[in-house]
C-alpha positions in Angstrom: -146.5 189.6 77.2 -144.4 189.0 80.2 -147.1 190.6 82.4 -149.7 188.2 80.9 -147.4 185.3 81.5 -146.9 186.2 85.1 -150.7 186.7 85.6 -151.3 183.3 84.0 -148.9 181.6 86.3 -150.5 183.3 89.3 -153.9 182.1 88.1 -152.7 178.5 87.8 -151.2 178.6 91.2 -154.4 180.0 92.7 -156.4 177.3 91.1 -154.2 174.4 92.2 -153.2 175.4 95.7 -155.7 175.9 98.5 -153.1 177.7 100.5 -152.4 180.5 97.9 -153.3 183.9 99.2 -153.9 187.1 97.2 -151.1 189.7 97.0 -151.6 192.4 99.7 -151.5 195.6 97.7 -150.6 197.6 100.8 -147.3 195.7 101.1 -146.2 196.6 97.6 -143.9 199.6 97.4 -145.2 202.7 95.6 -142.5 204.5 93.6 -142.2 207.9 92.1 -144.3 208.6 88.9 -142.7 207.6 85.7 -141.5 210.6 83.6 -143.1 210.8 80.2 -139.6 210.7 78.6 -139.3 207.1 79.7 -142.2 205.8 77.5 -142.2 204.7 73.9 -145.2 203.8 71.7 -147.3 201.0 73.1 -146.9 197.4 71.8 -149.7 196.0 69.7 -152.3 193.5 70.8 -150.1 190.8 69.3 -147.6 191.6 72.1 -144.8 193.3 70.1 -144.0 196.5 68.2 -141.8 197.1 65.1 -139.9 200.3 65.0 -138.5 201.1 61.5 -135.3 203.1 61.1 -135.3 203.2 57.3 -133.1 201.4 54.7 -134.2 198.0 55.9 -133.4 198.3 59.6 -135.9 197.6 62.3 -136.2 197.2 66.1 -138.6 194.7 67.7 -139.7 195.1 71.3 -142.3 193.6 73.6 -142.0 196.6 76.0 -139.3 194.8 78.1 -136.7 193.5 75.7 -135.4 194.6 72.3 -133.9 192.9 69.2 -133.0 194.2 65.8 -133.0 193.0 62.2 -131.8 194.2 58.9 -133.4 193.2 55.6 -130.9 193.0 52.8 -131.3 192.3 49.1 -130.4 188.7 49.8 -131.6 187.7 53.3 -132.2 188.9 56.8 -129.6 189.6 59.6 -131.0 189.3 63.1 -129.4 190.6 66.3 -130.3 188.7 69.5 -133.3 186.5 70.3 -134.9 187.5 73.6 -137.1 184.7 75.0 -139.8 187.2 76.1 -140.3 188.2 72.4 -139.9 184.6 71.3 -141.7 183.6 68.2 -143.1 187.1 67.8 -139.7 188.1 66.5 -140.2 185.6 63.7 -143.7 187.0 63.1 -142.3 190.5 63.0 -139.7 189.5 60.4 -142.2 187.5 58.4 -144.6 190.3 58.3 -141.9 192.6 57.0 -140.2 190.4 54.3 -140.4 187.0 52.6 -136.6 186.7 52.6 -135.0 184.0 54.9 -132.9 184.6 57.9 -129.3 183.9 57.0 -127.2 185.5 59.9 -127.7 185.9 63.6 -125.5 188.1 65.7 -125.2 187.5 69.5 -124.7 190.8 71.4 -123.4 188.7 74.3 -124.0 185.3 76.0 -126.8 186.1 78.5 -129.9 183.9 78.1 -132.3 186.7 78.6 -131.1 188.2 75.3 -130.3 185.2 73.1 -132.2 182.3 74.8 -134.6 182.0 71.9 -131.8 181.7 69.2 -132.7 178.1 68.5 -135.9 179.3 66.9 -133.9 180.6 63.9 -133.1 177.0 62.9 -129.8 175.2 62.3 -129.0 176.6 58.8 -128.2 180.2 60.0 -124.7 181.5 60.4 -124.2 182.7 64.0 -121.6 185.3 64.8 -120.3 186.4 68.3 -117.2 187.5 70.1 -114.8 184.7 71.0 -115.4 185.5 74.7 -119.1 184.9 74.2 -118.3 181.5 72.7 -116.2 180.8 75.8 -119.0 181.8 78.1 -121.5 179.6 76.2 -119.1 176.7 76.4 -119.2 176.9 80.2 -123.0 176.5 80.3 -123.9 174.4 77.2 -127.5 175.2 76.2 -129.4 173.9 73.2 -131.5 177.1 73.2 -128.3 179.2 72.6 -126.4 177.3 69.9 -122.6 178.0 69.9 -121.5 180.6 67.3 -120.3 179.4 64.0 -118.1 182.4 63.5 -116.1 184.2 66.2 -113.8 187.2 66.2 -111.4 189.0 68.5 -111.5 192.7 68.0 -113.7 193.5 65.0 -115.7 191.8 62.3 -117.3 193.4 59.2 -120.5 191.6 58.2 -121.8 192.3 54.6 -124.9 190.6 53.4 -126.4 191.9 50.2 -126.7 195.6 50.5 -126.4 195.7 54.3 -123.4 196.1 56.5 -122.8 195.6 60.2 -119.6 196.7 61.9 -119.1 194.5 65.0 -116.4 195.6 67.5 -115.3 194.6 71.0 -113.9 197.5 73.1 -113.2 195.6 76.3 -115.0 194.5 79.5 -118.2 196.1 80.6 -121.5 194.3 81.2 -120.1 190.9 80.4 -117.0 189.6 78.6 -117.7 189.6 74.9 -120.5 192.2 75.0 -120.0 193.9 71.6 -120.8 197.2 69.8 -123.1 196.5 66.8 -123.1 199.4 64.3 -125.1 199.8 61.1 -123.2 202.7 59.4 -125.7 203.2 56.6 -128.6 203.8 59.0 -126.4 205.2 61.8 -127.8 202.7 64.4 -125.7 201.6 67.3 -126.7 198.6 69.5 -124.9 197.9 72.8 -126.9 195.8 75.2 -127.3 196.3 79.0 -125.3 199.5 79.2 -127.6 202.5 78.5 -131.4 202.3 79.3 -133.0 205.2 77.5 -135.3 207.2 79.8 -134.4 205.0 82.8 -131.5 204.6 85.3 -129.6 201.4 84.8 -131.1 198.1 85.9 -129.9 196.9 89.3 -126.2 196.9 90.1 -125.4 199.2 87.1 -127.1 196.8 84.7 -125.5 193.8 86.5 -122.1 195.0 85.3 -119.4 192.5 85.7 -116.8 195.3 85.2 -117.8 198.7 86.6 -114.8 200.6 85.2 -115.6 199.2 81.8 -119.3 200.0 82.3 -118.4 203.7 83.0 -116.0 203.9 80.1 -118.5 202.4 77.7 -120.5 205.6 77.8 -117.6 207.5 76.2 -117.0 204.7 73.7 -120.7 204.8 72.7 -120.5 208.6 72.1 -117.4 208.1 69.9 -119.7 206.6 67.2 -121.7 208.7 64.8 -125.3 207.4 65.4 -128.8 208.7 65.2 -130.5 205.7 66.9 -129.4 203.7 69.9 -130.7 200.2 70.9 -130.0 199.2 74.5 -131.8 195.9 74.6 -134.4 196.8 77.2 -137.8 198.5 77.6 -140.0 200.0 75.0 -138.2 202.7 73.1 -135.0 203.2 71.2 -132.7 206.0 72.3 -130.8 208.9 70.8 -127.4 210.5 71.6 -129.0 212.7 74.3 -130.1 209.5 76.2 -126.6 208.3 76.4 -125.3 211.7 77.6 -128.0 211.9 80.3 -127.2 208.4 81.6 -123.5 209.3 81.6 -124.2 212.3 83.7 -126.2 210.1 86.1 -123.4 207.6 86.4 -120.8 210.4 86.9 -123.0 211.9 89.7 -123.5 208.5 91.3 -119.7 208.0 91.3 -118.9 211.4 92.7 -121.6 211.0 95.4 -120.5 207.6 96.4 -116.9 208.6 96.6 -117.9 211.5 98.8 -119.9 209.2 101.0 -116.9 206.8 101.5 -114.7 209.7 102.4 -117.3 211.1 104.8 -117.5 207.7 106.5 -113.9 208.0 107.4 -114.5 211.3 109.3 -115.2 211.6 113.0 -118.9 211.5 114.0 -120.8 214.7 114.4 -124.2 216.1 113.8 -123.7 216.4 110.0 -122.1 213.0 109.6 -124.7 210.2 109.9 -122.4 207.5 108.3 -119.2 207.7 110.4 -117.5 204.3 110.6 -116.5 205.3 114.1 -120.1 205.2 115.1 -121.4 202.3 112.8 -118.7 199.7 113.5 -118.8 199.8 117.4 -122.6 199.8 117.3 -122.7 196.6 115.2 -119.9 195.0 117.1 -121.8 195.5 120.4 -124.8 193.6 119.0 -122.9 191.0 116.9 -119.5 190.7 118.6 -116.9 189.1 116.3 -119.2 189.0 113.3 -117.2 190.9 110.8 -119.5 190.2 107.9 -122.4 191.8 109.9 -120.2 194.8 110.7 -119.2 195.3 107.1 -122.6 194.7 105.6 -124.1 197.4 107.8 -121.3 199.8 107.0 -121.7 199.3 103.2 -125.5 199.5 103.5 -125.4 202.8 105.3 -122.9 204.3 102.9 -124.8 203.1 99.9 -128.1 204.4 101.2 -126.6 207.8 101.9 -125.2 207.9 98.3 -128.5 206.8 96.8 -130.5 209.5 98.7 -128.1 212.3 97.7 -128.2 211.1 94.1 -132.0 210.8 94.0 -132.3 214.5 95.1 -131.3 215.3 91.5 -132.5 212.4 89.5 -136.0 211.6 90.8 -138.4 212.7 88.0 -135.6 213.0 85.4 -134.9 209.3 84.9 -137.3 206.6 85.8 -136.3 204.0 88.4 -134.0 206.3 90.3 -135.8 205.4 93.5 -136.3 201.8 92.4 -132.7 200.8 91.8 -131.0 203.8 93.5 -129.7 201.7 96.4 -128.5 198.8 94.3 -126.7 201.0 91.8 -125.1 202.9 94.7 -124.0 199.7 96.3 -122.3 198.5 93.1 -120.6 201.8 92.7 -119.4 201.9 96.3 -117.8 198.5 96.0 -116.2 199.3 92.7 -114.8 202.6 94.1 -113.3 200.6 97.0 -111.8 197.7 95.1 -111.2 199.1 91.6 -110.4 202.8 92.2 -108.8 202.5 95.7 -111.3 204.8 97.4 -111.1 202.9 100.7 -112.2 205.5 103.2 -111.8 204.2 106.8 -110.3 200.9 105.5 -107.3 202.5 103.7 -103.8 202.8 105.1 -103.8 204.2 108.5 
């Protein structure tokens, strides 16, 4: 669906602008082949796919974003409302049951996951963490109605014969990002942390708190689940997907820490990222420009970490080469400011 939308926009621009030029395919980066483990079943010609988990639980995906719904004996509970799925989520629910939607759960405040919540109407009960309500109050948006029920640490939602255990275990991707657990079906949904079959999206899934992002993997594995919904791409996950991404994140952390420490060492033939080489070289070209100096240093260290990490992960998780640098950069900065791995910028 999103690809069709992009193609449509490009067609409109081409038709209305005489200066529009075709995309030069030779200028587009070609990345490593996608491992088969990254793929899920294809979406239908309608632009979405329903994945049943049994006992009235379903995931809906358009191949890019994911939502979930539970059909109870009374009504329907929906988790999230990604705009790219849009009204297709209503079609998916309507093609599954005639029961009305009574409750909507927000995983967190970001518009790419709940920006179509207004489509559910004004008579639903909306539930979110109190920090999500606070985030939404800072950027009022009619497409993301404020929650009618908020909670601090946990909230048990029972509707008919369905139960959802909502819990907040601290900062990770965004304040208020909650763990959504269906104990009867053993489904866990936590958005923007684990991306089954893929490395995290850029900057560790745009994590606002990297220590919390790292910790979230162990928090996920403390649950008894058979199915994992991460909010992105075309397939659900299992426990092994979480363990594999945790291993990737641990490798990335170790490699970036090693790179920072290596940058504090004297230059030699085996040390291409010594700060004692990088900093004087940049200062000679941009004297007095400390931002230029530091940007070059961080880029070199992050590239080194990404390259070392990709030696293991290319072909195992998709996107290792696509977002390897961005994820390494985020990890390097977190190691420096959160974990006190300062390398050449520590106490002399």
